[in-house]
FISE-20481 format. One record per residue (C-alpha): residue number from 1; residue in one letter; y, x, z. Coordinates in steps of 0.1 Angstrom, whole numbers. Each point is the difference from the previous one (the first is absolute). Layout:
BEGIN
pt num = NUM, residu = A, py = Y, px = X, pz = Z
...
//
This chain:
BEGIN
pt num = 1, residu = M, py = -837, px = 815, pz = 1141
pt num = 2, residu = K, py = 25, px = -27, pz = 8
pt num = 3, residu = K, py = 28, px = 26, pz = -1
pt num = 4, residu = A, py = -12, px = 12, pz = -35
pt num = 5, residu = L, py = -1, px = -36, pz = -13
pt num = 6, residu = A, py = 35, px = -6, pz = 14
pt num = 7, residu = I, py = 14, px = 31, pz = -18
pt num = 8, residu = L, py = -17, px = -11, pz = -33
pt num = 9, residu = L, py = 15, px = -35, pz = 4
pt num = 10, residu = L, py = 35, px = 15, pz = 6
pt num = 11, residu = I, py = -3, px = 22, pz = -31
pt num = 12, residu = A, py = -11, px = -30, pz = -20
pt num = 13, residu = I, py = 30, px = -21, pz = 12
pt num = 14, residu = V, py = 24, px = 28, pz = -7
pt num = 15, residu = S, py = -14, px = 6, pz = -35
pt num = 16, residu = F, py = 1, px = -36, pz = -8
pt num = 17, residu = S, py = 36, px = -2, pz = 11
pt num = 18, residu = V, py = 11, px = 29, pz = -21
pt num = 19, residu = Y, py = -19, px = -14, pz = -30
pt num = 20, residu = A, py = 15, px = -35, pz = 5
pt num = 21, residu = A, py = 35, px = 15, pz = 3
pt num = 22, residu = G, py = -5, px = 20, pz = -32
pt num = 23, residu = E, py = -13, px = -31, pz = -18
pt num = 24, residu = T, py = 30, px = -20, pz = 12
pt num = 25, residu = E, py = 24, px = 27, pz = -11
pt num = 26, residu = G, py = -17, px = 3, pz = -34
pt num = 27, residu = T, py = 0, px = -37, pz = -4
pt num = 28, residu = K, py = 37, px = -1, pz = 7
pt num = 29, residu = A, py = 7, px = 27, pz = -27
pt num = 30, residu = A, py = -23, px = -17, pz = -25
pt num = 31, residu = A, py = 16, px = -34, pz = 6
pt num = 32, residu = F, py = 36, px = 12, pz = -7
pt num = 33, residu = P, py = 20, px = -20, pz = -7
pt num = 34, residu = T, py = -6, px = -31, pz = 20
pt num = 35, residu = K, py = 35, px = -13, pz = -2
pt num = 36, residu = P, py = 29, px = 2, pz = -25
pt num = 37, residu = I, py = 16, px = 34, pz = -7
pt num = 38, residu = K, py = 38, px = 2, pz = 3
pt num = 39, residu = L, py = 15, px = 19, pz = -29
pt num = 40, residu = V, py = 35, px = 12, pz = 12
pt num = 41, residu = V, py = 25, px = 6, pz = -28
pt num = 42, residu = Y, py = 33, px = 17, pz = 6
pt num = 43, residu = T, py = 19, px = -20, pz = -27
pt num = 44, residu = G, py = 10, px = -36, pz = 0
pt num = 45, residu = P, py = -18, px = -27, pz = -20
pt num = 46, residu = G, py = 3, px = 6, pz = -37
pt num = 47, residu = G, py = 7, px = 37, pz = 3
pt num = 48, residu = A, py = -20, px = 26, pz = -19
pt num = 49, residu = G, py = -21, px = 9, pz = 30
pt num = 50, residu = D, py = -6, px = -36, pz = 8
pt num = 51, residu = I, py = -12, px = -7, pz = -35
pt num = 52, residu = L, py = -23, px = 31, pz = -1
pt num = 53, residu = S, py = -15, px = -9, pz = 34
pt num = 54, residu = R, py = -7, px = -36, pz = -10
pt num = 55, residu = K, py = -16, px = 13, pz = -32
pt num = 56, residu = F, py = -22, px = 23, pz = 20
pt num = 57, residu = A, py = -10, px = -28, pz = 23
pt num = 58, residu = D, py = -8, px = -22, pz = -30
pt num = 59, residu = I, py = -22, px = 26, pz = -17
pt num = 60, residu = A, py = -17, px = 11, pz = 33
pt num = 61, residu = S, py = -11, px = -36, pz = 5
pt num = 62, residu = K, py = -24, px = 5, pz = -30
pt num = 63, residu = Y, py = -19, px = 25, pz = 20
pt num = 64, residu = T, py = 1, px = -13, pz = 36
pt num = 65, residu = D, py = 1, px = -33, pz = 18
pt num = 66, residu = A, py = 27, px = 15, pz = 23
pt num = 67, residu = T, py = 33, px = -18, pz = 1
pt num = 68, residu = F, py = 32, px = 20, pz = -4
pt num = 69, residu = V, py = 32, px = -16, pz = 14
pt num = 70, residu = V, py = 32, px = 16, pz = -13
pt num = 71, residu = E, py = 27, px = 3, pz = 27
pt num = 72, residu = N, py = 34, px = 12, pz = -10
pt num = 73, residu = K, py = 18, px = 23, pz = 25
pt num = 74, residu = A, py = 31, px = 11, pz = -19
pt num = 75, residu = G, py = 27, px = 22, pz = 15
pt num = 76, residu = A, py = 13, px = 35, pz = 4
pt num = 77, residu = G, py = -18, px = 13, pz = -31
pt num = 78, residu = G, py = -34, px = -6, pz = 14
pt num = 79, residu = I, py = 5, px = 11, pz = 36
pt num = 80, residu = V, py = -1, px = -36, pz = 13
pt num = 81, residu = A, py = -35, px = -4, pz = -16
pt num = 82, residu = M, py = -12, px = 33, pz = 13
pt num = 83, residu = E, py = 12, px = -6, pz = 36
pt num = 84, residu = Y, py = -17, px = -34, pz = -2
pt num = 85, residu = V, py = -34, px = 15, pz = -10
pt num = 86, residu = A, py = 4, px = 29, pz = 24
pt num = 87, residu = A, py = -1, px = -26, pz = 28
pt num = 88, residu = T, py = -33, px = -16, pz = -11
pt num = 89, residu = K, py = -35, px = 8, pz = 10
pt num = 90, residu = P, py = -20, px = 25, pz = -22
pt num = 91, residu = D, py = -26, px = -26, pz = -9
pt num = 92, residu = G, py = 4, px = -2, pz = -37
pt num = 93, residu = Y, py = 15, px = -35, pz = -1
pt num = 94, residu = T, py = 35, px = 13, pz = -8
pt num = 95, residu = L, py = 3, px = 17, pz = -34
pt num = 96, residu = M, py = 34, px = 14, pz = -10
pt num = 97, residu = Y, py = 14, px = 5, pz = -35
pt num = 98, residu = M, py = 23, px = 31, pz = -2
pt num = 99, residu = T, py = 17, px = 23, pz = -25
pt num = 100, residu = K, py = 13, px = 35, pz = -1
pt num = 101, residu = S, py = 35, px = -14, pz = 4
pt num = 102, residu = N, py = -9, px = -12, pz = 35
pt num = 103, residu = I, py = -9, px = 36, pz = 10
pt num = 104, residu = S, py = 34, px = 12, pz = -13
pt num = 105, residu = K, py = 17, px = -28, pz = 20
pt num = 106, residu = L, py = -17, px = 12, pz = 33
pt num = 107, residu = V, py = 18, px = 34, pz = -5
pt num = 108, residu = T, py = 34, px = -12, pz = -13
pt num = 109, residu = T, py = 3, px = -24, pz = 29
pt num = 110, residu = D, py = -12, px = 25, pz = 27
pt num = 111, residu = S, py = -27, px = -25, pz = 10
pt num = 112, residu = E, py = -22, px = 11, pz = 29
pt num = 113, residu = L, py = -30, px = -17, pz = -16
pt num = 114, residu = D, py = -26, px = 26, pz = -10
pt num = 115, residu = P, py = -17, px = -9, pz = -34
pt num = 116, residu = M, py = -33, px = 12, pz = 16
pt num = 117, residu = T, py = 2, px = -30, pz = 22
pt num = 118, residu = F, py = -19, px = -15, pz = -29
pt num = 119, residu = D, py = -31, px = 9, pz = -19
pt num = 120, residu = W, py = 9, px = 1, pz = -37
pt num = 121, residu = I, py = -32, px = -12, pz = -15
pt num = 122, residu = S, py = 7, px = -6, pz = -37
pt num = 123, residu = Q, py = 26, px = 13, pz = -24
pt num = 124, residu = M, py = -3, px = -23, pz = -30
pt num = 125, residu = Q, py = 29, px = 6, pz = -24
pt num = 126, residu = I, py = 21, px = 30, pz = -10
pt num = 127, residu = D, py = 31, px = -10, pz = -20
pt num = 128, residu = P, py = 25, px = 26, pz = -13
pt num = 129, residu = E, py = 37, px = -4, pz = 8
pt num = 130, residu = A, py = 24, px = -6, pz = -29
pt num = 131, residu = V, py = 37, px = -5, pz = -8
pt num = 132, residu = I, py = 6, px = -34, pz = -16
pt num = 133, residu = T, py = 32, px = -10, pz = -19
pt num = 134, residu = N, py = 16, px = -31, pz = -15
pt num = 135, residu = N, py = -3, px = -3, pz = -38
pt num = 136, residu = K, py = 32, px = -21, pz = -1
pt num = 137, residu = T, py = 21, px = 30, pz = 11
pt num = 138, residu = S, py = 11, px = 32, pz = -16
pt num = 139, residu = V, py = -21, px = 21, pz = 24
pt num = 140, residu = V, py = -37, px = -4, pz = -9
pt num = 141, residu = T, py = -15, px = 34, pz = -6
pt num = 142, residu = W, py = -4, px = 28, pz = 25
pt num = 143, residu = E, py = 25, px = 21, pz = -19
pt num = 144, residu = Q, py = 26, px = -29, pz = 3
pt num = 145, residu = V, py = -8, px = -3, pz = 37
pt num = 146, residu = V, py = 7, px = 37, pz = 5
pt num = 147, residu = A, py = 32, px = -1, pz = -20
pt num = 148, residu = D, py = 13, px = -31, pz = 19
pt num = 149, residu = A, py = -9, px = 16, pz = 34
pt num = 150, residu = K, py = 19, px = 32, pz = -8
pt num = 151, residu = A, py = 30, px = -21, pz = -12
pt num = 152, residu = K, py = 0, px = -20, pz = 33
pt num = 153, residu = D, py = -6, px = 30, pz = 23
pt num = 154, residu = G, py = -21, px = -17, pz = 27
pt num = 155, residu = K, py = 13, px = -36, pz = -6
pt num = 156, residu = Q, py = -28, px = -10, pz = -23
pt num = 157, residu = L, py = -19, px = -29, pz = 17
pt num = 158, residu = W, py = -38, px = 1, pz = 2
pt num = 159, residu = L, py = -16, px = -32, pz = 12
pt num = 160, residu = G, py = -33, px = -6, pz = 18
pt num = 161, residu = P, py = -16, px = -15, pz = 31
pt num = 162, residu = A, py = 3, px = 13, pz = 36
pt num = 163, residu = A, py = 23, px = 29, pz = 10
pt num = 164, residu = G, py = -23, px = 28, pz = 10
pt num = 165, residu = G, py = -30, px = -13, pz = -18
pt num = 166, residu = L, py = -20, px = 18, pz = -27
pt num = 167, residu = D, py = 22, px = -11, pz = -29
pt num = 168, residu = N, py = 31, px = 12, pz = 18
pt num = 169, residu = V, py = -16, px = 34, pz = 9
pt num = 170, residu = T, py = -13, px = 3, pz = -36
pt num = 171, residu = A, py = 35, px = -7, pz = -14
pt num = 172, residu = E, py = 14, px = 28, pz = 22
pt num = 173, residu = A, py = -27, px = 24, pz = -12
pt num = 174, residu = I, py = 8, px = -9, pz = -36
pt num = 175, residu = W, py = 37, px = 7, pz = 6
pt num = 176, residu = K, py = -8, px = 34, pz = 15
pt num = 177, residu = A, py = -24, px = 10, pz = -27
pt num = 178, residu = A, py = 23, px = -12, pz = -28
pt num = 179, residu = G, py = 31, px = 15, pz = 15
pt num = 180, residu = I, py = 19, px = -33, pz = 1
pt num = 181, residu = K, py = 15, px = -22, pz = 28
pt num = 182, residu = G, py = -4, px = -37, pz = 6
pt num = 183, residu = T, py = 5, px = -27, pz = 26
pt num = 184, residu = W, py = -29, px = -21, pz = 13
pt num = 185, residu = V, py = 5, px = -37, pz = 3
pt num = 186, residu = P, py = -28, px = -17, pz = 19
pt num = 187, residu = F, py = -11, px = -36, pz = -4
pt num = 188, residu = A, py = -23, px = -22, pz = 21
pt num = 189, residu = S, py = -27, px = 2, pz = -27
pt num = 190, residu = G, py = -8, px = 16, pz = -33
pt num = 191, residu = G, py = 5, px = -34, pz = -17
pt num = 192, residu = K, py = 35, px = -3, pz = 12
pt num = 193, residu = A, py = 8, px = 36, pz = -10
pt num = 194, residu = K, py = -12, px = -7, pz = -35
pt num = 195, residu = A, py = 20, px = -32, pz = -2
pt num = 196, residu = A, py = 30, px = 21, pz = 10
pt num = 197, residu = L, py = -7, px = 25, pz = -28
pt num = 198, residu = L, py = -1, px = -29, pz = -25
pt num = 199, residu = G, py = 33, px = -11, pz = 15
pt num = 200, residu = K, py = 14, px = 35, pz = -8
pt num = 201, residu = Q, py = 6, px = 8, pz = 37
pt num = 202, residu = G, py = -14, px = 35, pz = -5
pt num = 203, residu = I, py = -13, px = 24, pz = -26
pt num = 204, residu = T, py = -37, px = 4, pz = 9
pt num = 205, residu = Y, py = -28, px = -14, pz = 21
pt num = 206, residu = T, py = -26, px = 23, pz = 16
pt num = 207, residu = G, py = -35, px = -15, pz = 0
pt num = 208, residu = N, py = -32, px = 0, pz = -20
pt num = 209, residu = P, py = -6, px = -4, pz = -38
pt num = 210, residu = G, py = -21, px = -32, pz = 3
pt num = 211, residu = E, py = 31, px = -18, pz = 14
pt num = 212, residu = I, py = 14, px = -3, pz = -35
pt num = 213, residu = I, py = -30, px = -18, pz = -15
pt num = 214, residu = G, py = 11, px = -33, pz = -15
pt num = 215, residu = K, py = 37, px = 9, pz = 7
pt num = 216, residu = P, py = 14, px = 11, pz = -34
pt num = 217, residu = D, py = 35, px = 6, pz = 14
pt num = 218, residu = F, py = -13, px = 31, pz = 19
pt num = 219, residu = S, py = -10, px = 35, pz = -12
pt num = 220, residu = V, py = -17, px = 28, pz = 18
pt num = 221, residu = A, py = 23, px = 31, pz = -5
pt num = 222, residu = A, py = -25, px = 25, pz = 15
pt num = 223, residu = V, py = -32, px = 1, pz = 20
pt num = 224, residu = C, py = -12, px = 23, pz = 27
pt num = 225, residu = T, py = -33, px = 11, pz = -15
pt num = 226, residu = A, py = -13, px = 33, pz = -15
pt num = 227, residu = E, py = -8, px = -18, pz = -33
pt num = 228, residu = R, py = 10, px = -32, pz = -16
pt num = 229, residu = L, py = -17, px = -32, pz = 11
pt num = 230, residu = P, py = -24, px = -15, pz = -25
pt num = 231, residu = Q, py = 14, px = -34, pz = 9
pt num = 232, residu = F, py = 36, px = 12, pz = -7
pt num = 233, residu = P, py = -4, px = 25, pz = -29
pt num = 234, residu = D, py = 37, px = -1, pz = -9
pt num = 235, residu = V, py = 12, px = 9, pz = 35
pt num = 236, residu = P, py = 8, px = 37, pz = 5
pt num = 237, residu = T, py = -9, px = 19, pz = 31
pt num = 238, residu = F, py = 26, px = 18, pz = 21
pt num = 239, residu = K, py = -19, px = 32, pz = -7
pt num = 240, residu = E, py = 4, px = -3, pz = -38
pt num = 241, residu = L, py = 37, px = -9, pz = 5
pt num = 242, residu = G, py = 4, px = 34, pz = 18
pt num = 243, residu = V, py = 0, px = -13, pz = 36
pt num = 244, residu = D, py = -27, px = 17, pz = 19
pt num = 245, residu = G, py = -17, px = -7, pz = 34
pt num = 246, residu = L, py = -2, px = -38, pz = -2
pt num = 247, residu = E, py = -35, px = -3, pz = -14
pt num = 248, residu = N, py = -15, px = -13, pz = 33
pt num = 249, residu = E, py = 26, px = -25, pz = 10
pt num = 250, residu = V, py = -23, px = -30, pz = 3
pt num = 251, residu = M, py = -3, px = -32, pz = 19
pt num = 252, residu = W, py = -35, px = -5, pz = 16
pt num = 253, residu = R, py = -12, px = -33, pz = 13
pt num = 254, residu = G, py = -29, px = -6, pz = 23
pt num = 255, residu = F, py = -14, px = -15, pz = 32
pt num = 256, residu = A, py = -3, px = 11, pz = 36
pt num = 257, residu = V, py = -15, px = -13, pz = 33
pt num = 258, residu = K, py = 8, px = 9, pz = 36
pt num = 259, residu = A, py = -14, px = 34, pz = 9
pt num = 260, residu = G, py = -32, px = -3, pz = 20
pt num = 261, residu = T, py = -16, px = -26, pz = -22
pt num = 262, residu = S, py = -38, px = 6, pz = -2
pt num = 263, residu = D, py = -16, px = 19, pz = -28
pt num = 264, residu = D, py = -23, px = -30, pz = -7
pt num = 265, residu = I, py = 30, px = -22, pz = -7
pt num = 266, residu = I, py = 17, px = 25, pz = -21
pt num = 267, residu = A, py = -32, px = 4, pz = -20
pt num = 268, residu = W, py = 1, px = -37, pz = -6
pt num = 269, residu = Y, py = 36, px = 3, pz = -13
pt num = 270, residu = N, py = -9, px = 29, pz = -22
pt num = 271, residu = D, py = -25, px = -20, pz = -18
pt num = 272, residu = I, py = 26, px = -28, pz = -7
pt num = 273, residu = F, py = 26, px = 25, pz = -11
pt num = 274, residu = E, py = -23, px = 17, pz = -24
pt num = 275, residu = K, py = -10, px = -33, pz = -16
pt num = 276, residu = V, py = 36, px = -12, pz = -3
pt num = 277, residu = K, py = 9, px = 34, pz = -16
pt num = 278, residu = N, py = -26, px = -6, pz = -27
pt num = 279, residu = D, py = 6, px = -37, pz = -5
pt num = 280, residu = P, py = 11, px = -9, pz = -36
pt num = 281, residu = D, py = 28, px = -23, pz = 13
pt num = 282, residu = W, py = 15, px = 27, pz = 22
pt num = 283, residu = I, py = -2, px = 25, pz = -29
pt num = 284, residu = A, py = 15, px = -25, pz = -25
pt num = 285, residu = T, py = 29, px = -8, pz = 24
pt num = 286, residu = Y, py = 10, px = 35, pz = 11
pt num = 287, residu = A, py = -12, px = 26, pz = -25
pt num = 288, residu = P, py = 25, px = -12, pz = -27
pt num = 289, residu = M, py = 29, px = 7, pz = 24
pt num = 290, residu = G, py = -7, px = 38, pz = -1
pt num = 291, residu = N, py = -18, px = 0, pz = 34
pt num = 292, residu = M, py = -29, px = 23, pz = 8
pt num = 293, residu = L, py = -26, px = -22, pz = 16
pt num = 294, residu = V, py = -19, px = 18, pz = 27
pt num = 295, residu = H, py = -19, px = -4, pz = 32
pt num = 296, residu = R, py = 7, px = 31, pz = 21
pt num = 297, residu = T, py = -18, px = -5, pz = 34
pt num = 298, residu = R, py = 11, px = 7, pz = 35
pt num = 299, residu = D, py = -5, px = 38, pz = 2
pt num = 300, residu = E, py = 20, px = 7, pz = -31
pt num = 301, residu = F, py = 26, px = -27, pz = 5
pt num = 302, residu = N, py = 8, px = 9, pz = 36
pt num = 303, residu = K, py = 7, px = 36, pz = -12
pt num = 304, residu = I, py = 23, px = -13, pz = -28
pt num = 305, residu = V, py = 19, px = -22, pz = 25
pt num = 306, residu = Q, py = 4, px = 29, pz = 25
pt num = 307, residu = A, py = 11, px = 24, pz = -28
pt num = 308, residu = D, py = 26, px = -25, pz = -13
pt num = 309, residu = Y, py = 13, px = -6, pz = 35
pt num = 310, residu = D, py = 2, px = 38, pz = 7
pt num = 311, residu = A, py = 18, px = 6, pz = -33
pt num = 312, residu = Y, py = 26, px = -27, pz = 7
pt num = 313, residu = K, py = 6, px = 15, pz = 35
pt num = 314, residu = A, py = 4, px = 35, pz = -15
pt num = 315, residu = A, py = 24, px = -13, pz = -26
pt num = 316, residu = K, py = 22, px = -17, pz = 26
pt num = 317, residu = K, py = 5, px = 32, pz = 20
//
């Protein structure tokens, strides 16, 4: 009898311990976050990524009491930021803003960092690449760009940020598709490259259509989309200009955490991302720029990142 009671008591103790552990774990997940979340940005203060990340944090604050602290980790086209986040714990308290350009940079620099070191939990913007020109020059339209390129036979200067980044890779794809040659001139940022274009230090700038908004001295000569953008109805696509294969040259922007972060925490983030995507302020800020505003979650986004990485690797061989 005593032995039976002892066994029952042991079972009760074990059951309570398992229950308590489950309750504690559940409480931890439900309580996330209990401290500020560090939002790591690969650009310096005032850069496009920095502005977008701070806008995200501002809008997210409408839907959560969580505090987002932006921390700039500029350098090496995003690799400095990625290496920093790779060294953190997968506890959800470090969120990373990244773009497709950073994936290109991993390949062009032969970085040993695997993009799947991270869990890519939300793709939030898809922005087509474009060729931008200076209205104050004689080379404004795509036809004029092509004629000038052929006349200079490889010495036409194309400006943009980061050698080996997405804009650089896109420019090379445009040259190949259009049958022209050019020389890429990298700058420390897109802003500096655009300033150089205004200073007539080059013929084109490779970037995104929204970058000319409020800047009347710039024109978009052509855009990498299958159809004209409603926000830029007068801008021709490369396809209609007779240059095929550039319809999917886009810049995506999104967020990632360290791989191994728990599903409960990622679910918490998903709720925030979905609310930000549908927020009127977010839409009013970015939709006019020609961006497609989305919230593609981890399963789809991880596949996109892996496919982009593999495509860049294949193209480099």
